[in-house]
C-alpha positions in Angstrom: -26.0 -23.0 -40.3 -27.1 -24.0 -37.3 -29.7 -22.7 -34.8 -29.6 -23.7 -31.1 -32.9 -23.7 -28.7 -31.8 -22.8 -24.8 -34.2 -21.8 -22.2 -33.4 -19.2 -20.4 -34.8 -19.8 -17.3 -35.9 -22.9 -14.8 -37.2 -25.5 -17.4 -41.0 -25.3 -18.7 -40.4 -22.5 -21.0 -41.9 -23.4 -23.8 -38.6 -24.6 -25.9 -40.6 -27.5 -27.7 -42.9 -24.9 -29.1 -40.3 -22.5 -30.5 -38.1 -25.5 -31.8 -41.7 -26.8 -33.6 -42.7 -23.2 -34.7 -38.9 -22.7 -35.9 -38.2 -26.3 -37.3 -39.9 -25.8 -40.5 -36.4 -25.4 -42.3 -34.2 -27.5 -40.1 -33.5 -31.0 -42.0 -32.4 -32.1 -38.4 -33.3 -31.2 -35.0 -30.2 -32.3 -32.0 -31.3 -32.7 -28.5 -28.0 -32.3 -27.1 -28.2 -33.2 -23.5 -31.0 -34.6 -20.5 -33.1 -37.6 -20.7 -36.6 -38.3 -20.3 -36.7 -36.0 -17.2 -37.4 -33.2 -20.1 -41.0 -33.0 -20.6 -42.0 -31.1 -23.4 -45.6 -30.4 -25.5 -45.9 -29.6 -28.9 -49.2 -28.7 -30.2 -50.4 -28.4 -33.7 -53.7 -27.5 -35.1 -56.0 -30.1 -33.0 -53.4 -32.2 -32.2 -51.2 -32.3 -29.3 -48.0 -34.2 -28.5 -46.6 -35.0 -25.2 -42.8 -35.9 -25.7 -40.2 -36.0 -22.4 -37.2 -37.6 -25.0 -37.6 -37.2 -28.6 -36.6 -34.1 -30.0 -39.6 -31.6 -30.8 -38.8 -31.5 -34.2 -40.0 -35.2 -35.1 -43.7 -34.0 -35.0 -42.7 -31.6 -38.2 -41.3 -34.6 -39.6 -37.6 -33.4 -39.7 -34.9 -36.2 -38.7 -34.3 -36.3 -34.7 -31.4 -36.7 -33.3 -30.4 -38.0 -29.8 -27.0 -36.7 -29.2 -23.7 -38.2 -27.4 -24.4 -35.6 -23.9 -27.9 -37.5 -24.2 -28.9 -40.1 -21.4 -31.4 -42.4 -23.1 -33.8 -44.8 -21.9 -34.8 -47.3 -24.7 -37.8 -48.0 -22.9 -39.1 -44.6 -23.0 -37.5 -44.2 -27.0 -39.5 -47.1 -28.4 -42.6 -46.4 -26.6 -42.6 -42.4 -27.9 -41.7 -44.1 -31.4 -44.4 -46.5 -31.6 -46.7 -44.0 -29.8 -46.4 -41.5 -32.7 -46.5 -44.1 -35.1 -49.7 -45.2 -34.1 -51.2 -41.5 -34.4 -50.2 -41.4 -38.1 -46.7 -40.0 -37.9 -43.8 -41.6 -39.4 -40.9 -40.4 -36.8 -37.0 -40.8 -38.3 -35.1 -40.7 -34.9 -31.2 -41.5 -34.7 -29.6 -41.8 -31.4 -25.8 -41.4 -30.9 -23.8 -44.4 -30.4 -21.8 -42.3 -27.6 -24.8 -41.8 -25.3 -25.5 -43.2 -22.2 -28.1 -46.0 -21.4 -30.2 -45.3 -18.2 -30.7 -49.1 -16.5 -33.4 -49.7 -13.9 -30.8 -49.7 -11.1 -30.5 -45.7 -11.7 -34.3 -44.9 -11.4 -33.8 -47.2 -8.7 -30.8 -45.3 -7.0 -32.4 -42.0 -8.0 -35.7 -42.9 -5.2 -33.6 -43.8 -2.9 -30.9 -41.0 -2.8 -33.6 -38.3 -2.8 -35.7 -40.0 0.0 -32.6 -39.9 1.6 -31.4 -36.3 1.5 -35.1 -35.6 3.3 -35.5 -32.0 3.8 -32.8 -31.4 1.3 -34.0 -33.2 -2.0 -33.4 -31.7 -4.9 -36.9 -32.6 -6.9 -36.1 -35.2 -9.6 -38.5 -36.6 -11.6 -37.0 -39.8 -10.5 -36.2 -41.2 -13.9 -32.4 -42.1 -13.2 -30.8 -39.5 -14.8 -28.3 -38.4 -12.4 -27.4 -41.5 -11.6 -26.9 -42.2 -15.4 -24.5 -39.4 -15.5 -22.7 -40.4 -12.3 -21.5 -43.4 -14.3 -20.5 -41.4 -17.2 -18.4 -39.5 -15.1 -17.3 -42.7 -13.3 -16.4 -44.0 -16.7 -18.5 -46.7 -15.8 -21.5 -46.5 -17.8 -23.6 -48.0 -20.4 -23.5 -46.7 -24.1 -26.1 -47.1 -26.8 -22.9 -48.7 -28.7 -22.4 -51.2 -26.3 -26.4 -52.6 -26.8 -25.1 -53.6 -30.4 -22.9 -56.3 -29.5 -23.7 -58.5 -26.7 -20.6 -59.6 -25.7 -19.3 -56.0 -24.8 -23.0 -55.5 -23.3 -22.2 -58.4 -20.7 -18.7 -57.1 -20.0 -20.1 -53.8 -19.0 -23.0 -55.1 -16.8 -20.3 -57.2 -14.9 -18.2 -54.5 -14.2 -20.9 -51.5 -13.2 -23.9 -53.7 -12.0 -21.9 -54.7 -8.7 -20.9 -51.6 -8.3 -24.7 -50.6 -8.1 -25.9 -53.2 -6.2 -23.2 -52.1 -3.8 -25.0 -48.9 -3.6 -28.4 -50.3 -2.8 -27.5 -52.7 -0.6 -24.3 -52.0 1.6 -24.7 -48.0 1.5 -28.5 -47.8 1.7 -29.0 -51.0 3.7 -31.8 -52.1 1.1 -32.3 -55.2 -0.4 -31.5 -55.5 -4.4 -33.8 -56.9 -7.3 -34.1 -57.6 -10.5 -32.8 -54.4 -11.3 -29.4 -55.3 -10.5 -29.1 -59.0 -12.2 -26.8 -59.2 -14.8 -28.6 -61.7 -17.0 -32.1 -60.0 -16.4 -30.7 -56.7 -17.9 -28.1 -58.4 -20.5 -31.3 -60.2 -22.1 -33.7 -56.5 -22.2 -31.0 -54.4 -23.1 -29.6 -56.7 -25.8 -33.3 -57.1 -27.2 -33.2 -53.1 -27.4 -29.8 -53.2 -29.1 -31.3 -55.3 -31.3 -34.4 -53.2 -32.6 -32.1 -50.5 -32.7 -29.6 -52.2 -34.9 -32.7 -53.6 -37.1 -33.7 -49.9 -37.4 -30.7 -48.8 -38.6 -31.3 -45.9 -35.7 -27.9 -45.0 -34.4 -24.8 -43.3 -35.7 -21.7 -41.3 -34.9 -23.4 -38.4 -34.1 -20.6 -35.2 -34.6 -19.6 -37.2 -37.8 -23.4 -37.8 -39.2 -24.3 -33.8 -38.4 -21.3 -32.6 -39.9 -21.8 -34.0 -42.9 -25.0 -33.0 -43.4 -24.2 -29.3 -42.8 -21.6 -30.1 -45.4 -24.1 -31.1 -47.9 -26.0 -27.9 -47.2 -28.6 -28.9 -44.8 -29.5 -27.0 -41.8 -29.6 -28.3 -38.3 -31.7 -27.2 -35.4 -30.2 -28.0 -31.7 -32.4 -28.5 -28.6 -31.5 -27.8 -25.5 -33.3 -29.5 -22.4 -34.8 -28.1 -19.1 -33.1 -24.4 -18.2 -30.5 -22.1 -18.1 -30.8 -21.7 -14.1 -31.0 -25.5 -13.4 -27.6 -26.6 -15.4 -25.0 -28.5 -13.5 -22.4 -25.3 -13.5 -24.3 -22.5 -14.3 -27.6 -22.9 -12.0 -29.1 -22.8 -8.5 -26.6 -25.3 -7.2 -27.5 -28.2 -5.9 -30.9 -27.4 -6.7 -30.0 -28.4 -10.7 -30.0 -31.0 -13.1 -27.0 -33.2 -14.2 -25.7 -31.7 -17.2 -25.5 -28.1 -19.0 -28.6 -27.1 -20.7 -26.3 -23.5 -21.9 -25.6 -23.4 -25.3 -21.7 -24.7 -24.9 -23.4 -27.9 -24.3 -24.3 -27.9 -27.8 -21.0 -28.2 -29.1 -19.9 -31.1 -26.7 -23.4 -32.8 -26.4 -23.7 -33.3 -30.4 -20.2 -33.1 -31.3 -20.1 -30.3 -33.8 -17.7 -27.4 -33.4 -17.7 -24.2 -31.6 -17.1 -22.8 -34.6 -20.5 -24.3 -36.3 -22.7 -23.2 -33.6 -21.0 -19.9 -32.7 -21.9 -19.1 -36.1 -25.3 -19.8 -36.0 -28.2 -18.1 -33.9 -28.9 -19.0 -30.5 -32.5 -18.3 -29.6 -33.5 -18.0 -25.8 -36.8 -19.1 -25.0 -38.7 -16.7 -22.4 -42.0 -17.7 -19.9 -43.6 -14.3 -19.3 -43.3 -15.7 -15.5 -41.4 -18.0 -14.1 -42.3 -21.0 -13.1 -40.3 -24.0 -11.5 -40.9 -27.8 -10.5 -39.3 -28.9 -7.7 -37.1 -27.5 -4.6 -34.3 -24.5 -5.1 -34.5 -21.0 -4.7 -37.3 -18.9 -6.7 -37.4 -15.0 -5.2 -40.0 -13.8 -6.9 -42.3 -16.9 -6.4 -46.0 -15.5 -5.5 -47.3 -18.5 -2.8 -45.8 -21.9 -2.8 -46.3 -25.5 -3.3 -46.3 -27.6 -0.7 -43.8 -30.1 -0.8 -41.5 -27.5 -3.2 -41.2 -24.3 -1.8 -38.8 -24.0 0.8 -40.4 -23.7 4.0 -44.1 -24.0 3.1 -45.6 -26.4 4.2 -49.2 -26.4 5.9 -50.1 -23.1 3.5 -50.6 -21.5 7.2 -48.4 -18.6 7.1 -48.8 -17.7 3.1 -49.8 -13.4 1.6 -53.8 -14.5 0.5 -53.3 -11.9 -2.6 -50.1 -13.7 -3.3 -52.1 -17.3 -3.2 -54.8 -16.1 -5.8 -52.4 -14.6 -8.4 -50.5 -17.9 -8.5 -53.7 -20.1 -8.7 -54.8 -18.0 -11.1 -51.4 -17.9 -13.3 -51.3 -21.7 -12.7 -54.8 -22.3 -14.0 -54.7 -20.2 -16.9 -50.9 -21.4 -17.9 -51.7 -25.2 -17.1 -48.6 -25.1 -15.3 -48.4 -28.5 -14.4 -45.4 -30.9 -15.2 -45.6 -33.0 -18.4 -43.6 -35.6 -17.6 -44.9 -35.3 -13.7 -48.2 -33.6 -13.3 -47.2 -32.0 -10.4 -48.4 -28.4 -10.1 -45.2 -26.0 -10.7 -44.3 -23.7 -8.7 -44.8 -19.8 -9.7 -43.7 -16.5 -9.5 -43.3 -13.3 -11.7 -40.8 -12.7 -14.0 -37.1 -12.9 -12.6 -35.2 -10.2 -14.8 -31.6 -11.5 -12.8 -32.4 -14.7 -14.0 -32.4 -13.7 -17.6 -29.6 -11.7 -17.7 -27.3 -14.3 -16.2 -28.8 -16.7 -19.1 -28.4 -14.2 -21.5 -24.8 -13.7 -20.9 -23.9 -17.8 -20.1 -25.5 -17.9 -23.7 -25.2 -15.4 -25.7 -28.5 -15.0 -26.9 -29.0 -13.4 -31.1 -32.8 -13.0 -30.2 -35.5 -14.6 -27.8 -39.0 -16.0 -28.0 -41.4 -14.5 -25.1 -44.3 -16.9 -24.3 -47.3 -17.2 -22.4 -48.4 -13.4 -22.6 -51.9 -14.3 -23.0 -51.9 -15.9 -19.8 -51.5 -12.8 -17.9 -53.8 -10.9 -19.3 -56.7 -10.1 -17.2 -54.3 -9.3 -14.2 -54.7 -5.0 -13.1 -50.9 -5.3 -12.3 -47.8 -7.4 -13.8 -44.6 -7.3 -11.6 -41.4 -7.9 -12.6 -38.6 -8.9 -10.7 -36.0 -6.0 -11.8 -32.7 -6.7 -9.4 -31.9 -8.1 -5.9 -30.9 -6.2 -3.2 -28.2 -8.2 -1.2 -27.5 -6.3 2.2 -27.8 -3.0 0.9 -26.0 -3.4 -2.3 -28.4 -4.1 -5.5 -27.2 -7.2 -7.4 -28.4 -7.2 -11.3 -27.9 -10.9 -11.9 -27.7 -13.6 -9.7 -25.6 -15.1 -6.2 -23.4 -17.9 -7.2 -23.8 -19.9 -4.0 -27.0 -21.5 -2.8 -26.2 -19.5 0.6 -25.8 -16.8 -1.3 -29.9 -16.5 -2.4 -31.0 -16.6 1.2 -29.6 -12.5 1.4 -31.3 -11.6 -1.5 -34.4 -9.6 -1.5 -36.6 -8.6 -4.7 -36.5 -5.0 -6.2 -39.7 -4.7 -8.2 -41.2 -2.7 -11.2 -44.4 -2.4 -12.0 -46.4 -2.8 -15.0 -49.9 -1.9 -15.8 -52.0 -4.8 -16.9 -52.9 -5.3 -20.2 -56.9 -6.9 -21.0 -57.8 -10.7 -22.4 -58.4 -10.1 -25.9 -59.5 -12.2 -28.9 -55.3 -13.6 -29.2 -56.2 -15.6 -32.2 -57.0 -12.1 -34.2 -53.7 -11.0 -32.5 -51.6 -13.9 -34.1 -53.0 -13.2 -37.7 -52.7 -9.5 -37.5 -49.1 -9.5 -35.9 -47.2 -7.7 -33.1 -48.6 -4.3 -33.4 -52.1 -6.5 -32.3 -50.6 -7.0 -28.9 -52.2 -4.8 -26.5 -50.0 -1.8 -25.7 -49.1 -2.4 -21.8 -47.9 -5.5 -23.2 -45.8 -4.2 -25.5 -44.0 -2.1 -23.4 -43.8 -5.2 -20.9 -42.2 -7.4 -23.7 -39.8 -4.1 -24.5 -38.4 -3.8 -21.4 -37.3 -7.3 -21.7 -35.9 -7.1 -24.8 -34.0 -4.0 -23.3 -32.8 -6.1 -20.7 -31.3 -8.8 -22.6 -29.8 -6.5 -25.4 -31.9 -9.1 -27.7 -34.3 -8.9 -30.0 -37.5 -10.2 -30.1 -38.0 -13.1 -32.5 -41.5 -14.2 -31.4 -44.6 -13.5 -29.1 -46.7 -16.5 -28.2 -50.2 -15.5 -27.1 -51.9 -19.4 -27.3 -50.2 -22.6 -26.8 -50.0 -23.8 -30.7 -47.8 -23.1 -33.6 -50.2 -20.3 -35.5 -51.0 -19.1 -31.6 -47.8 -16.8 -32.7 -46.5 -13.3 -33.5 -43.4 -13.8 -35.7 -41.3 -11.1 -36.0 -38.1 -12.5 -37.4 -37.2 -16.1 -38.4 -33.5 -16.9 -36.9 -33.5 -19.4 -39.9 -33.3 -16.4 -43.2 
C-alpha cells in the first residue's frame, strides 16, 4: 500500500511534519518532484531538522528516495547527508538515476531571469529549479545516471553547456564564468558521481519501489510545494516548474496509477494561508514588500489587518525555511482547498497550526469568490481571472490559547469547541475526514484521529 502526502495550498503547509507523523510504518519515503527549494522542518522532541532536498522520513530512519521527477543538486544532497550524520543519524538515501541534475549555470540563469522579469518576477528561491526543468523538457538535461560515467558526462556537458553559455552571454549580455566551463564542471560533477557510486546510492526508481511493494513494504510518497503552485493546476505563471499534485506521484516515482490510486492521498492544510513570493492571494492580510502585488512602502494599508498579519506571522514563525523571507499571510482560502481536493482526490486531511490562531477574537474564512456578481466556489483558470475576484467571508468565533500539550495528550474533544467548529467546517467543505490536527510544532503536538496506513 502507498500513502501520498500532498500540500493543498501554496506550499509551507507542514508536509514534512505530516510525513514524519505518519511515516513510522513506512519502509520507504519518496520525494517525487521538486528540488532543494522545498524547505521543510521536522521537529522531534528537542531536536529540529531543517531539510530542503532529502525526504522528511530520513529523520525516522526510513529509506529515503529522490524520485526521477526531482531535480537534484548534488552539493545540497551531500551537505544534508553529512549534516545529519554529524548529528548522529545514519540516513539511507537513494537517488533515481533518471532524476535530472541542477548545475551551476542553472542557478546563475535563475537569478538572471528573475531579475529580467522585474515587476513580473515569480519570486523563485534562486536555486536553479526552473532552468533545470527547462533543460529536461528541452531534452538537453544531465541526469544522475550520467554522472556515473565520465565519458557520458563529458558528452552531455559539451552539448548543453554552450547552450546555456549562449543564454548568459548572447541573450542577457553578461559574462559567463566558471559555471559554464566544461572542464571544471566535469571535474566537480564527476566527483559527485564517484561518491554516488561508492555509496551505492543510485537506483532505477520505479523498479526499486515496485520490488519493495511486492515484498510487502509500505511506501510513502511526498510532494514538495503545494497544489496552487503546480505548473498545471496552480496560479500560473506564479508557480513552480513541476507538479506537486498526486498525478506526479506516478510519473515522478515510476509507480503505476493503479498502485498510487489504491492507496491513501492525504491533503495537508494550514489553518490559515501563507505564500512566499509573488502571485495572487485574495485573502491576504496586510502585505510583504517586494512580494505582495501593489504593496510598496506600506502607506496604503489597513492597520488592523497588518496587526493580525504580524500576530499570525510571529506566532506561526512564518519565515521561509530555505530563504528566510517573511511569508505573506492571509485567512484560509476555501476555494483553493476545494480545487486541491478535486485535483488530488483527498481521502483525508491533516489540519495544522490551529494553535497559532488561538487568542484572536474572530477568525475569518474565504468561503467563496464574487466574480463580477457571480459566486464562484473554486479558483479561476487564468492569471487575469484573479483580478476579478473579491472574497466572500464567513466569520467564526475565536478560541482561547489553552495548554496545547494537554490537548495533544487528551485528544480531539479537548480542542476548544470553536476550533472544532472551524475544523468540521473545513472537513465538510472538502468532503474529506480529518486524520490529524496539529496543535504545535512537534510530532508529539498532534491529535491523531485516524492513521492512513492502518
